[in-house]
mmCIF file of the C-alpha atoms, coordinates in Angstrom:
data_MODEL
# 
_entry.id   MODEL 
# 
loop_
_atom_site.group_PDB 
_atom_site.id 
_atom_site.type_symbol 
_atom_site.label_atom_id 
_atom_site.label_alt_id 
_atom_site.label_comp_id 
_atom_site.label_asym_id 
_atom_site.label_entity_id 
_atom_site.label_seq_id 
_atom_site.pdbx_PDB_ins_code 
_atom_site.Cartn_x 
_atom_site.Cartn_y 
_atom_site.Cartn_z 
_atom_site.occupancy 
_atom_site.B_iso_or_equiv 
_atom_site.pdbx_formal_charge 
_atom_site.auth_seq_id 
_atom_site.auth_comp_id 
_atom_site.auth_asym_id 
_atom_site.auth_atom_id 
_atom_site.pdbx_PDB_model_num 
ATOM 1   C CA . MET A 1 1   ? -12.315 -10.335 -3.613  1.00 0.00 ? 1   MET A CA 1 
ATOM 2   C CA . LYS A 1 2   ? -8.550  -9.860  -3.796  1.00 0.00 ? 2   LYS A CA 1 
ATOM 3   C CA . LEU A 1 3   ? -6.752  -8.880  -0.608  1.00 0.00 ? 3   LEU A CA 1 
ATOM 4   C CA . VAL A 1 4   ? -4.094  -6.251  0.030   1.00 0.00 ? 4   VAL A CA 1 
ATOM 5   C CA . PHE A 1 5   ? -1.285  -7.070  2.443   1.00 0.00 ? 5   PHE A CA 1 
ATOM 6   C CA . ASN A 1 6   ? -0.622  -4.026  4.596   1.00 0.00 ? 6   ASN A CA 1 
ATOM 7   C CA . LEU A 1 7   ? 3.126   -3.984  5.127   1.00 0.00 ? 7   LEU A CA 1 
ATOM 8   C CA . PRO A 1 8   ? 3.918   -2.410  8.527   1.00 0.00 ? 8   PRO A CA 1 
ATOM 9   C CA . HIS A 1 9   ? 6.152   0.652   8.895   1.00 0.00 ? 9   HIS A CA 1 
ATOM 10  C CA . MET A 1 10  ? 5.534   2.033   5.432   1.00 0.00 ? 10  MET A CA 1 
ATOM 11  C CA . LEU A 1 11  ? 4.763   5.244   7.293   1.00 0.00 ? 11  LEU A CA 1 
ATOM 12  C CA . ARG A 1 12  ? 4.710   6.340   10.913  1.00 0.00 ? 12  ARG A CA 1 
ATOM 13  C CA . LEU A 1 13  ? 1.357   7.922   11.802  1.00 0.00 ? 13  LEU A CA 1 
ATOM 14  C CA . LYS A 1 14  ? 0.039   7.618   15.334  1.00 0.00 ? 14  LYS A CA 1 
ATOM 15  C CA . ALA A 1 15  ? -3.555  7.409   14.120  1.00 0.00 ? 15  ALA A CA 1 
ATOM 16  C CA . MET A 1 16  ? -2.816  4.570   11.661  1.00 0.00 ? 16  MET A CA 1 
ATOM 17  C CA . MET A 1 17  ? -0.300  2.322   13.383  1.00 0.00 ? 17  MET A CA 1 
ATOM 18  C CA . GLN A 1 18  ? 0.424   0.411   16.551  1.00 0.00 ? 18  GLN A CA 1 
ATOM 19  C CA . PRO A 1 19  ? 3.583   1.123   18.605  1.00 0.00 ? 19  PRO A CA 1 
ATOM 20  C CA . TRP A 1 20  ? 5.372   -2.104  17.653  1.00 0.00 ? 20  TRP A CA 1 
ATOM 21  C CA . GLU A 1 21  ? 5.291   -1.176  13.974  1.00 0.00 ? 21  GLU A CA 1 
ATOM 22  C CA . ALA A 1 22  ? 7.953   1.512   14.464  1.00 0.00 ? 22  ALA A CA 1 
ATOM 23  C CA . THR A 1 23  ? 10.441  -1.262  15.336  1.00 0.00 ? 23  THR A CA 1 
ATOM 24  C CA . VAL A 1 24  ? 9.883   -3.137  12.053  1.00 0.00 ? 24  VAL A CA 1 
ATOM 25  C CA . THR A 1 25  ? 13.068  -3.177  9.955   1.00 0.00 ? 25  THR A CA 1 
ATOM 26  C CA . GLY A 1 26  ? 13.636  -3.521  6.233   1.00 0.00 ? 26  GLY A CA 1 
ATOM 27  C CA . SER A 1 27  ? 14.638  -7.132  6.830   1.00 0.00 ? 27  SER A CA 1 
ATOM 28  C CA . ASP A 1 28  ? 11.333  -7.728  8.634   1.00 0.00 ? 28  ASP A CA 1 
ATOM 29  C CA . GLN A 1 29  ? 9.437   -6.146  5.742   1.00 0.00 ? 29  GLN A CA 1 
ATOM 30  C CA . THR A 1 30  ? 11.225  -8.405  3.273   1.00 0.00 ? 30  THR A CA 1 
ATOM 31  C CA . ARG A 1 31  ? 10.258  -11.499 5.272   1.00 0.00 ? 31  ARG A CA 1 
ATOM 32  C CA . MET A 1 32  ? 6.641   -10.352 5.523   1.00 0.00 ? 32  MET A CA 1 
ATOM 33  C CA . ALA A 1 33  ? 6.448   -9.560  1.808   1.00 0.00 ? 33  ALA A CA 1 
ATOM 34  C CA . LYS A 1 34  ? 7.722   -13.049 0.974   1.00 0.00 ? 34  LYS A CA 1 
ATOM 35  C CA . CYS A 1 35  ? 5.042   -14.569 3.219   1.00 0.00 ? 35  CYS A CA 1 
ATOM 36  C CA . ALA A 1 36  ? 2.294   -12.448 1.646   1.00 0.00 ? 36  ALA A CA 1 
ATOM 37  C CA . ASP A 1 37  ? 3.496   -13.515 -1.789  1.00 0.00 ? 37  ASP A CA 1 
ATOM 38  C CA . GLU A 1 38  ? 3.504   -17.193 -0.849  1.00 0.00 ? 38  GLU A CA 1 
ATOM 39  C CA . TRP A 1 39  ? 0.088   -17.100 0.844   1.00 0.00 ? 39  TRP A CA 1 
ATOM 40  C CA . GLY A 1 40  ? -1.726  -15.489 -2.085  1.00 0.00 ? 40  GLY A CA 1 
ATOM 41  C CA . TYR A 1 41  ? -2.220  -11.840 -1.195  1.00 0.00 ? 41  TYR A CA 1 
ATOM 42  C CA . GLU A 1 42  ? -2.817  -9.730  -4.284  1.00 0.00 ? 42  GLU A CA 1 
ATOM 43  C CA . MET A 1 43  ? -0.944  -6.513  -3.630  1.00 0.00 ? 43  MET A CA 1 
ATOM 44  C CA . ILE A 1 44  ? 1.356   -4.466  -1.395  1.00 0.00 ? 44  ILE A CA 1 
ATOM 45  C CA . ALA A 1 45  ? 1.053   -0.670  -1.531  1.00 0.00 ? 45  ALA A CA 1 
ATOM 46  C CA . VAL A 1 46  ? 3.799   1.840   -0.726  1.00 0.00 ? 46  VAL A CA 1 
ATOM 47  C CA . PRO A 1 47  ? 3.038   5.438   0.365   1.00 0.00 ? 47  PRO A CA 1 
ATOM 48  C CA . GLU A 1 48  ? 5.338   8.310   -0.542  1.00 0.00 ? 48  GLU A CA 1 
ATOM 49  C CA . HIS A 1 49  ? 6.553   11.717  0.613   1.00 0.00 ? 49  HIS A CA 1 
ATOM 50  C CA . PHE A 1 50  ? 9.899   13.345  -0.112  1.00 0.00 ? 50  PHE A CA 1 
ATOM 51  C CA . ALA A 1 51  ? 10.190  15.962  2.613   1.00 0.00 ? 51  ALA A CA 1 
ATOM 52  C CA . ILE A 1 52  ? 8.096   16.508  5.725   1.00 0.00 ? 52  ILE A CA 1 
ATOM 53  C CA . PRO A 1 53  ? 8.622   19.973  7.240   1.00 0.00 ? 53  PRO A CA 1 
ATOM 54  C CA . ASN A 1 54  ? 9.349   20.024  10.963  1.00 0.00 ? 54  ASN A CA 1 
ATOM 55  C CA . ASP A 1 55  ? 6.039   21.693  11.744  1.00 0.00 ? 55  ASP A CA 1 
ATOM 56  C CA . HIS A 1 56  ? 4.151   18.865  9.984   1.00 0.00 ? 56  HIS A CA 1 
ATOM 57  C CA . VAL A 1 57  ? 5.909   15.881  11.532  1.00 0.00 ? 57  VAL A CA 1 
ATOM 58  C CA . GLU A 1 58  ? 3.337   15.529  14.312  1.00 0.00 ? 58  GLU A CA 1 
ATOM 59  C CA . LEU A 1 59  ? 0.514   15.386  11.739  1.00 0.00 ? 59  LEU A CA 1 
ATOM 60  C CA . SER A 1 60  ? 2.155   13.593  8.823   1.00 0.00 ? 60  SER A CA 1 
ATOM 61  C CA . GLY A 1 61  ? 4.843   11.509  10.508  1.00 0.00 ? 61  GLY A CA 1 
ATOM 62  C CA . PRO A 1 62  ? 8.612   11.392  9.917   1.00 0.00 ? 62  PRO A CA 1 
ATOM 63  C CA . HIS A 1 63  ? 8.944   8.175   7.919   1.00 0.00 ? 63  HIS A CA 1 
ATOM 64  C CA . TYR A 1 64  ? 8.220   7.605   4.220   1.00 0.00 ? 64  TYR A CA 1 
ATOM 65  C CA . LEU A 1 65  ? 9.881   5.782   1.336   1.00 0.00 ? 65  LEU A CA 1 
ATOM 66  C CA . GLN A 1 66  ? 10.329  6.675   -2.316  1.00 0.00 ? 66  GLN A CA 1 
ATOM 67  C CA . SER A 1 67  ? 7.550   4.534   -3.699  1.00 0.00 ? 67  SER A CA 1 
ATOM 68  C CA . THR A 1 68  ? 9.056   3.368   -7.001  1.00 0.00 ? 68  THR A CA 1 
ATOM 69  C CA . VAL A 1 69  ? 12.353  2.306   -5.420  1.00 0.00 ? 69  VAL A CA 1 
ATOM 70  C CA . ALA A 1 70  ? 10.549  0.402   -2.644  1.00 0.00 ? 70  ALA A CA 1 
ATOM 71  C CA . GLN A 1 71  ? 8.184   -1.253  -5.142  1.00 0.00 ? 71  GLN A CA 1 
ATOM 72  C CA . ALA A 1 72  ? 11.100  -2.399  -7.278  1.00 0.00 ? 72  ALA A CA 1 
ATOM 73  C CA . TYR A 1 73  ? 12.897  -3.857  -4.254  1.00 0.00 ? 73  TYR A CA 1 
ATOM 74  C CA . LEU A 1 74  ? 9.807   -5.716  -3.067  1.00 0.00 ? 74  LEU A CA 1 
ATOM 75  C CA . ALA A 1 75  ? 9.226   -7.033  -6.578  1.00 0.00 ? 75  ALA A CA 1 
ATOM 76  C CA . GLY A 1 76  ? 12.755  -8.446  -6.552  1.00 0.00 ? 76  GLY A CA 1 
ATOM 77  C CA . ALA A 1 77  ? 12.089  -10.180 -3.235  1.00 0.00 ? 77  ALA A CA 1 
ATOM 78  C CA . THR A 1 78  ? 8.849   -11.824 -4.414  1.00 0.00 ? 78  THR A CA 1 
ATOM 79  C CA . GLU A 1 79  ? 7.519   -13.819 -7.355  1.00 0.00 ? 79  GLU A CA 1 
ATOM 80  C CA . ARG A 1 80  ? 3.833   -13.097 -8.004  1.00 0.00 ? 80  ARG A CA 1 
ATOM 81  C CA . ILE A 1 81  ? 2.394   -10.349 -5.759  1.00 0.00 ? 81  ILE A CA 1 
ATOM 82  C CA . ARG A 1 82  ? 1.704   -6.972  -7.371  1.00 0.00 ? 82  ARG A CA 1 
ATOM 83  C CA . LEU A 1 83  ? 3.336   -3.780  -6.105  1.00 0.00 ? 83  LEU A CA 1 
ATOM 84  C CA . ASN A 1 84  ? 1.393   -0.528  -6.034  1.00 0.00 ? 84  ASN A CA 1 
ATOM 85  C CA . SER A 1 85  ? 2.143   3.000   -4.862  1.00 0.00 ? 85  SER A CA 1 
ATOM 86  C CA . CYS A 1 86  ? -0.243  4.704   -2.492  1.00 0.00 ? 86  CYS A CA 1 
ATOM 87  C CA . ILE A 1 87  ? 0.470   7.298   -3.656  1.00 0.00 ? 87  ILE A CA 1 
ATOM 88  C CA . THR A 1 88  ? 3.146   8.513   -6.066  1.00 0.00 ? 88  THR A CA 1 
ATOM 89  C CA . VAL A 1 89  ? 3.214   12.314  -5.840  1.00 0.00 ? 89  VAL A CA 1 
ATOM 90  C CA . LEU A 1 90  ? 3.402   12.912  -9.568  1.00 0.00 ? 90  LEU A CA 1 
ATOM 91  C CA . PRO A 1 91  ? 3.905   16.721  -9.708  1.00 0.00 ? 91  PRO A CA 1 
ATOM 92  C CA . LEU A 1 92  ? 7.103   16.397  -7.644  1.00 0.00 ? 92  LEU A CA 1 
ATOM 93  C CA . GLN A 1 93  ? 8.779   14.143  -10.220 1.00 0.00 ? 93  GLN A CA 1 
ATOM 94  C CA . HIS A 1 94  ? 9.879   14.588  -13.812 1.00 0.00 ? 94  HIS A CA 1 
ATOM 95  C CA . PRO A 1 95  ? 7.487   12.497  -15.914 1.00 0.00 ? 95  PRO A CA 1 
ATOM 96  C CA . ILE A 1 96  ? 10.195  11.165  -18.256 1.00 0.00 ? 96  ILE A CA 1 
ATOM 97  C CA . VAL A 1 97  ? 12.416  9.979   -15.399 1.00 0.00 ? 97  VAL A CA 1 
ATOM 98  C CA . LEU A 1 98  ? 9.445   8.486   -13.541 1.00 0.00 ? 98  LEU A CA 1 
ATOM 99  C CA . ALA A 1 99  ? 8.140   6.754   -16.671 1.00 0.00 ? 99  ALA A CA 1 
ATOM 100 C CA . LYS A 1 100 ? 11.555  5.170   -17.221 1.00 0.00 ? 100 LYS A CA 1 
ATOM 101 C CA . ALA A 1 101 ? 11.776  4.020   -13.582 1.00 0.00 ? 101 ALA A CA 1 
ATOM 102 C CA . LEU A 1 102 ? 8.290   2.500   -13.623 1.00 0.00 ? 102 LEU A CA 1 
ATOM 103 C CA . ALA A 1 103 ? 8.829   0.831   -16.986 1.00 0.00 ? 103 ALA A CA 1 
ATOM 104 C CA . THR A 1 104 ? 12.174  -0.605  -15.845 1.00 0.00 ? 104 THR A CA 1 
ATOM 105 C CA . ALA A 1 105 ? 10.698  -2.059  -12.654 1.00 0.00 ? 105 ALA A CA 1 
ATOM 106 C CA . ASP A 1 106 ? 7.662   -3.355  -14.541 1.00 0.00 ? 106 ASP A CA 1 
ATOM 107 C CA . TRP A 1 107 ? 9.854   -5.096  -17.092 1.00 0.00 ? 107 TRP A CA 1 
ATOM 108 C CA . MET A 1 108 ? 12.149  -6.649  -14.498 1.00 0.00 ? 108 MET A CA 1 
ATOM 109 C CA . SER A 1 109 ? 9.175   -7.861  -12.415 1.00 0.00 ? 109 SER A CA 1 
ATOM 110 C CA . SER A 1 110 ? 7.309   -9.414  -15.371 1.00 0.00 ? 110 SER A CA 1 
ATOM 111 C CA . GLY A 1 111 ? 4.539   -6.811  -15.319 1.00 0.00 ? 111 GLY A CA 1 
ATOM 112 C CA . ARG A 1 112 ? 3.783   -6.634  -11.581 1.00 0.00 ? 112 ARG A CA 1 
ATOM 113 C CA . MET A 1 113 ? 4.183   -2.887  -11.076 1.00 0.00 ? 113 MET A CA 1 
ATOM 114 C CA . MET A 1 114 ? 1.166   -0.666  -10.434 1.00 0.00 ? 114 MET A CA 1 
ATOM 115 C CA . VAL A 1 115 ? 1.000   3.044   -9.694  1.00 0.00 ? 115 VAL A CA 1 
ATOM 116 C CA . THR A 1 116 ? -1.528  5.343   -8.042  1.00 0.00 ? 116 THR A CA 1 
ATOM 117 C CA . PHE A 1 117 ? -0.897  8.995   -8.826  1.00 0.00 ? 117 PHE A CA 1 
ATOM 118 C CA . GLY A 1 118 ? -1.807  11.902  -6.571  1.00 0.00 ? 118 GLY A CA 1 
ATOM 119 C CA . VAL A 1 119 ? -1.393  15.655  -6.838  1.00 0.00 ? 119 VAL A CA 1 
ATOM 120 C CA . GLY A 1 120 ? 0.048   16.177  -3.357  1.00 0.00 ? 120 GLY A CA 1 
ATOM 121 C CA . TRP A 1 121 ? -1.243  18.494  -0.663  1.00 0.00 ? 121 TRP A CA 1 
ATOM 122 C CA . LEU A 1 122 ? 1.706   19.714  1.426   1.00 0.00 ? 122 LEU A CA 1 
ATOM 123 C CA . ALA A 1 123 ? 2.629   23.150  0.093   1.00 0.00 ? 123 ALA A CA 1 
ATOM 124 C CA . ARG A 1 124 ? 5.907   23.372  2.020   1.00 0.00 ? 124 ARG A CA 1 
ATOM 125 C CA . GLU A 1 125 ? 7.066   20.069  0.499   1.00 0.00 ? 125 GLU A CA 1 
ATOM 126 C CA . PHE A 1 126 ? 6.570   21.546  -2.972  1.00 0.00 ? 126 PHE A CA 1 
ATOM 127 C CA . GLU A 1 127 ? 8.440   24.674  -1.931  1.00 0.00 ? 127 GLU A CA 1 
ATOM 128 C CA . LEU A 1 128 ? 11.398  22.630  -0.631  1.00 0.00 ? 128 LEU A CA 1 
ATOM 129 C CA . LEU A 1 129 ? 11.620  20.788  -3.954  1.00 0.00 ? 129 LEU A CA 1 
ATOM 130 C CA . GLY A 1 130 ? 11.237  23.940  -6.035  1.00 0.00 ? 130 GLY A CA 1 
ATOM 131 C CA . VAL A 1 131 ? 7.931   22.924  -7.635  1.00 0.00 ? 131 VAL A CA 1 
ATOM 132 C CA . PRO A 1 132 ? 5.098   25.489  -7.967  1.00 0.00 ? 132 PRO A CA 1 
ATOM 133 C CA . PHE A 1 133 ? 2.303   24.297  -5.680  1.00 0.00 ? 133 PHE A CA 1 
ATOM 134 C CA . SER A 1 134 ? -0.315  26.192  -7.715  1.00 0.00 ? 134 SER A CA 1 
ATOM 135 C CA . GLU A 1 135 ? 0.467   24.140  -10.841 1.00 0.00 ? 135 GLU A CA 1 
ATOM 136 C CA . ARG A 1 136 ? 0.152   20.685  -9.291  1.00 0.00 ? 136 ARG A CA 1 
ATOM 137 C CA . GLY A 1 137 ? -3.385  20.226  -10.694 1.00 0.00 ? 137 GLY A CA 1 
ATOM 138 C CA . ARG A 1 138 ? -2.032  19.620  -14.210 1.00 0.00 ? 138 ARG A CA 1 
ATOM 139 C CA . ILE A 1 139 ? -1.696  15.960  -13.353 1.00 0.00 ? 139 ILE A CA 1 
ATOM 140 C CA . ALA A 1 140 ? -3.778  14.683  -16.292 1.00 0.00 ? 140 ALA A CA 1 
ATOM 141 C CA . GLU A 1 141 ? -1.220  16.035  -18.752 1.00 0.00 ? 141 GLU A CA 1 
ATOM 142 C CA . ARG A 1 142 ? 1.588   14.231  -16.942 1.00 0.00 ? 142 ARG A CA 1 
ATOM 143 C CA . VAL A 1 143 ? -0.318  10.961  -16.772 1.00 0.00 ? 143 VAL A CA 1 
ATOM 144 C CA . ASP A 1 144 ? -1.092  11.117  -20.501 1.00 0.00 ? 144 ASP A CA 1 
ATOM 145 C CA . PHE A 1 145 ? 2.582   11.833  -21.192 1.00 0.00 ? 145 PHE A CA 1 
ATOM 146 C CA . ILE A 1 146 ? 3.747   8.842   -19.137 1.00 0.00 ? 146 ILE A CA 1 
ATOM 147 C CA . LYS A 1 147 ? 1.209   6.543   -20.809 1.00 0.00 ? 147 LYS A CA 1 
ATOM 148 C CA . SER A 1 148 ? 2.450   7.682   -24.217 1.00 0.00 ? 148 SER A CA 1 
ATOM 149 C CA . GLN A 1 149 ? 6.044   6.604   -23.607 1.00 0.00 ? 149 GLN A CA 1 
ATOM 150 C CA . PRO A 1 150 ? 7.269   3.756   -25.821 1.00 0.00 ? 150 PRO A CA 1 
ATOM 151 C CA . GLU A 1 151 ? 8.391   1.723   -22.790 1.00 0.00 ? 151 GLU A CA 1 
ATOM 152 C CA . PHE A 1 152 ? 4.747   0.997   -22.008 1.00 0.00 ? 152 PHE A CA 1 
ATOM 153 C CA . ASP A 1 153 ? 4.185   -0.299  -25.557 1.00 0.00 ? 153 ASP A CA 1 
ATOM 154 C CA . GLY A 1 154 ? 0.616   0.938   -25.710 1.00 0.00 ? 154 GLY A CA 1 
ATOM 155 C CA . ARG A 1 155 ? -0.513  -1.175  -22.746 1.00 0.00 ? 155 ARG A CA 1 
ATOM 156 C CA . PRO A 1 156 ? -3.449  0.306   -20.831 1.00 0.00 ? 156 PRO A CA 1 
ATOM 157 C CA . PHE A 1 157 ? -3.062  1.278   -17.206 1.00 0.00 ? 157 PHE A CA 1 
ATOM 158 C CA . ASP A 1 158 ? -5.049  -0.868  -14.805 1.00 0.00 ? 158 ASP A CA 1 
ATOM 159 C CA . VAL A 1 159 ? -7.900  0.755   -12.889 1.00 0.00 ? 159 VAL A CA 1 
ATOM 160 C CA . VAL A 1 160 ? -8.448  -0.881  -9.507  1.00 0.00 ? 160 VAL A CA 1 
ATOM 161 C CA . HIS A 1 161 ? -11.208 0.101   -7.117  1.00 0.00 ? 161 HIS A CA 1 
ATOM 162 C CA . GLY A 1 162 ? -10.045 -0.491  -3.581  1.00 0.00 ? 162 GLY A CA 1 
ATOM 163 C CA . LEU A 1 163 ? -10.462 0.529   0.016   1.00 0.00 ? 163 LEU A CA 1 
ATOM 164 C CA . GLY A 1 164 ? -7.816  1.180   2.658   1.00 0.00 ? 164 GLY A CA 1 
ATOM 165 C CA . THR A 1 165 ? -7.136  -0.410  5.985   1.00 0.00 ? 165 THR A CA 1 
ATOM 166 C CA . THR A 1 166 ? -9.564  -0.254  8.855   1.00 0.00 ? 166 THR A CA 1 
ATOM 167 C CA . ARG A 1 167 ? -8.052  -0.303  12.337  1.00 0.00 ? 167 ARG A CA 1 
ATOM 168 C CA . VAL A 1 168 ? -10.215 -2.033  14.885  1.00 0.00 ? 168 VAL A CA 1 
ATOM 169 C CA . GLY A 1 169 ? -10.559 -0.864  18.475  1.00 0.00 ? 169 GLY A CA 1 
ATOM 170 C CA . GLU A 1 170 ? -9.398  -2.754  21.547  1.00 0.00 ? 170 GLU A CA 1 
ATOM 171 C CA . GLY A 1 171 ? -12.930 -3.417  22.754  1.00 0.00 ? 171 GLY A CA 1 
ATOM 172 C CA . HIS A 1 172 ? -13.963 -5.691  19.890  1.00 0.00 ? 172 HIS A CA 1 
ATOM 173 C CA . VAL A 1 173 ? -13.065 -9.331  20.551  1.00 0.00 ? 173 VAL A CA 1 
ATOM 174 C CA . ALA A 1 174 ? -12.125 -11.471 17.558  1.00 0.00 ? 174 ALA A CA 1 
ATOM 175 C CA . ARG A 1 175 ? -14.084 -14.575 18.527  1.00 0.00 ? 175 ARG A CA 1 
ATOM 176 C CA . ASP A 1 176 ? -12.756 -16.602 15.570  1.00 0.00 ? 176 ASP A CA 1 
ATOM 177 C CA . ASP A 1 177 ? -9.155  -15.505 16.004  1.00 0.00 ? 177 ASP A CA 1 
ATOM 178 C CA . PRO A 1 178 ? -7.286  -18.569 17.291  1.00 0.00 ? 178 PRO A CA 1 
ATOM 179 C CA . ASN A 1 179 ? -5.119  -16.373 19.498  1.00 0.00 ? 179 ASN A CA 1 
ATOM 180 C CA . GLY A 1 180 ? -8.085  -14.518 20.980  1.00 0.00 ? 180 GLY A CA 1 
ATOM 181 C CA . ARG A 1 181 ? -6.801  -11.072 20.023  1.00 0.00 ? 181 ARG A CA 1 
ATOM 182 C CA . PRO A 1 182 ? -9.137  -8.065  19.872  1.00 0.00 ? 182 PRO A CA 1 
ATOM 183 C CA . GLY A 1 183 ? -10.524 -7.286  16.433  1.00 0.00 ? 183 GLY A CA 1 
ATOM 184 C CA . MET A 1 184 ? -13.262 -8.390  14.048  1.00 0.00 ? 184 MET A CA 1 
ATOM 185 C CA . SER A 1 185 ? -14.352 -12.013 13.961  1.00 0.00 ? 185 SER A CA 1 
ATOM 186 C CA . GLY A 1 186 ? -13.929 -14.076 10.815  1.00 0.00 ? 186 GLY A CA 1 
ATOM 187 C CA . GLU A 1 187 ? -17.669 -13.911 10.178  1.00 0.00 ? 187 GLU A CA 1 
ATOM 188 C CA . GLU A 1 188 ? -17.637 -10.124 10.455  1.00 0.00 ? 188 GLU A CA 1 
ATOM 189 C CA . ILE A 1 189 ? -14.687 -9.832  8.073   1.00 0.00 ? 189 ILE A CA 1 
ATOM 190 C CA . VAL A 1 190 ? -16.482 -12.027 5.531   1.00 0.00 ? 190 VAL A CA 1 
ATOM 191 C CA . GLU A 1 191 ? -19.595 -9.862  5.856   1.00 0.00 ? 191 GLU A CA 1 
ATOM 192 C CA . ARG A 1 192 ? -17.591 -6.667  5.356   1.00 0.00 ? 192 ARG A CA 1 
ATOM 193 C CA . LEU A 1 193 ? -15.654 -7.945  2.337   1.00 0.00 ? 193 LEU A CA 1 
ATOM 194 C CA . SER A 1 194 ? -18.817 -9.359  0.777   1.00 0.00 ? 194 SER A CA 1 
ATOM 195 C CA . TRP A 1 195 ? -20.543 -5.995  1.142   1.00 0.00 ? 195 TRP A CA 1 
ATOM 196 C CA . LEU A 1 196 ? -17.570 -4.222  -0.440  1.00 0.00 ? 196 LEU A CA 1 
ATOM 197 C CA . GLY A 1 197 ? -17.737 -6.632  -3.365  1.00 0.00 ? 197 GLY A CA 1 
ATOM 198 C CA . GLU A 1 198 ? -21.380 -5.744  -3.872  1.00 0.00 ? 198 GLU A CA 1 
ATOM 199 C CA . GLN A 1 199 ? -20.342 -2.083  -4.108  1.00 0.00 ? 199 GLN A CA 1 
ATOM 200 C CA . GLY A 1 200 ? -17.904 -2.844  -6.925  1.00 0.00 ? 200 GLY A CA 1 
ATOM 201 C CA . VAL A 1 201 ? -14.721 -2.964  -4.837  1.00 0.00 ? 201 VAL A CA 1 
ATOM 202 C CA . THR A 1 202 ? -12.349 -5.556  -6.304  1.00 0.00 ? 202 THR A CA 1 
ATOM 203 C CA . VAL A 1 203 ? -9.324  -5.170  -4.016  1.00 0.00 ? 203 VAL A CA 1 
ATOM 204 C CA . SER A 1 204 ? -9.528  -4.482  -0.295  1.00 0.00 ? 204 SER A CA 1 
ATOM 205 C CA . ALA A 1 205 ? -7.386  -4.453  2.798   1.00 0.00 ? 205 ALA A CA 1 
ATOM 206 C CA . VAL A 1 206 ? -8.476  -6.565  5.752   1.00 0.00 ? 206 VAL A CA 1 
ATOM 207 C CA . PRO A 1 207 ? -9.408  -5.001  9.108   1.00 0.00 ? 207 PRO A CA 1 
ATOM 208 C CA . LEU A 1 208 ? -6.483  -5.476  11.456  1.00 0.00 ? 208 LEU A CA 1 
ATOM 209 C CA . PRO A 1 209 ? -6.645  -6.372  15.127  1.00 0.00 ? 209 PRO A CA 1 
ATOM 210 C CA . PRO A 1 210 ? -4.124  -4.964  17.596  1.00 0.00 ? 210 PRO A CA 1 
ATOM 211 C CA . VAL A 1 211 ? -1.086  -7.245  17.624  1.00 0.00 ? 211 VAL A CA 1 
ATOM 212 C CA . ARG A 1 212 ? 2.260   -6.988  19.370  1.00 0.00 ? 212 ARG A CA 1 
ATOM 213 C CA . SER A 1 213 ? 4.926   -8.264  16.994  1.00 0.00 ? 213 SER A CA 1 
ATOM 214 C CA . VAL A 1 214 ? 5.843   -9.254  13.446  1.00 0.00 ? 214 VAL A CA 1 
ATOM 215 C CA . ASP A 1 215 ? 5.161   -12.916 14.221  1.00 0.00 ? 215 ASP A CA 1 
ATOM 216 C CA . GLU A 1 216 ? 1.666   -12.169 15.583  1.00 0.00 ? 216 GLU A CA 1 
ATOM 217 C CA . TYR A 1 217 ? 0.943   -10.053 12.521  1.00 0.00 ? 217 TYR A CA 1 
ATOM 218 C CA . LEU A 1 218 ? 1.983   -12.907 10.222  1.00 0.00 ? 218 LEU A CA 1 
ATOM 219 C CA . ASP A 1 219 ? -0.089  -15.404 12.215  1.00 0.00 ? 219 ASP A CA 1 
ATOM 220 C CA . TYR A 1 220 ? -3.146  -13.217 11.686  1.00 0.00 ? 220 TYR A CA 1 
ATOM 221 C CA . ALA A 1 221 ? -2.414  -12.625 7.993   1.00 0.00 ? 221 ALA A CA 1 
ATOM 222 C CA . GLN A 1 222 ? -2.069  -16.355 7.362   1.00 0.00 ? 222 GLN A CA 1 
ATOM 223 C CA . TRP A 1 223 ? -5.283  -17.086 9.289   1.00 0.00 ? 223 TRP A CA 1 
ATOM 224 C CA . VAL A 1 224 ? -7.155  -14.588 7.101   1.00 0.00 ? 224 VAL A CA 1 
ATOM 225 C CA . ILE A 1 225 ? -5.982  -16.319 3.918   1.00 0.00 ? 225 ILE A CA 1 
ATOM 226 C CA . GLU A 1 226 ? -6.619  -19.854 5.130   1.00 0.00 ? 226 GLU A CA 1 
ATOM 227 C CA . GLU A 1 227 ? -9.801  -19.465 7.157   1.00 0.00 ? 227 GLU A CA 1 
ATOM 228 C CA . VAL A 1 228 ? -11.539 -16.250 6.084   1.00 0.00 ? 228 VAL A CA 1 
ATOM 229 C CA . LYS A 1 229 ? -10.847 -15.612 2.390   1.00 0.00 ? 229 LYS A CA 1 
ATOM 230 C CA . PRO A 1 230 ? -12.355 -18.942 1.155   1.00 0.00 ? 230 PRO A CA 1 
ATOM 231 C CA . LYS A 1 231 ? -15.703 -17.837 2.631   1.00 0.00 ? 231 LYS A CA 1 
ATOM 232 C CA . VAL A 1 232 ? -15.817 -14.539 0.713   1.00 0.00 ? 232 VAL A CA 1 
ATOM 233 C CA . PRO A 1 233 ? -17.894 -14.763 -2.496  1.00 0.00 ? 233 PRO A CA 1 
# 
């Protein structure tokens, strides 16, 4: 099982983050990405939106990056970890320009770029960017066009089956966590990841306990790699 490193403050959703994450800076993210790269995590994923209407901020959050730019930066700050989008809203971007950006970043990173395409769902975002919302379903044509570009030299796109982050409630004590923080125990994480592997999942995020700072987050992430991952089949 290969593990995803969930980089904090890639978005700002109350249901999917802890309060301290909103204070994480780009410099913090760079430091964390370097640690994840050194420790052996497989992938970092970057979500994307271009414009969140005011009446959707409460639901969708106010903070997103442009995925390809962020992936390219993180690739430049690391040496081996793969960089994925989660997701790239394909209908909002010109396929030729996007293909060139992805191919450039992939070349400069020695083939570490990945991309997950989505059709998008926020009609007002499409309206703000002047893209017909009703035509967003033609994503297969755009994907085929991007794959056909000479920059990709006929290489197939990877297909990775994965599962997102699970947030763990305050009431669950992580008995194997050396700092005694709430969360899943090492044994329970091994059991969960092993079950996912049996279902055909090859890349998964790790359930996260509530932490209070970047340093606590890194302590936990390193513990997972050193103490938990070797026990997963």
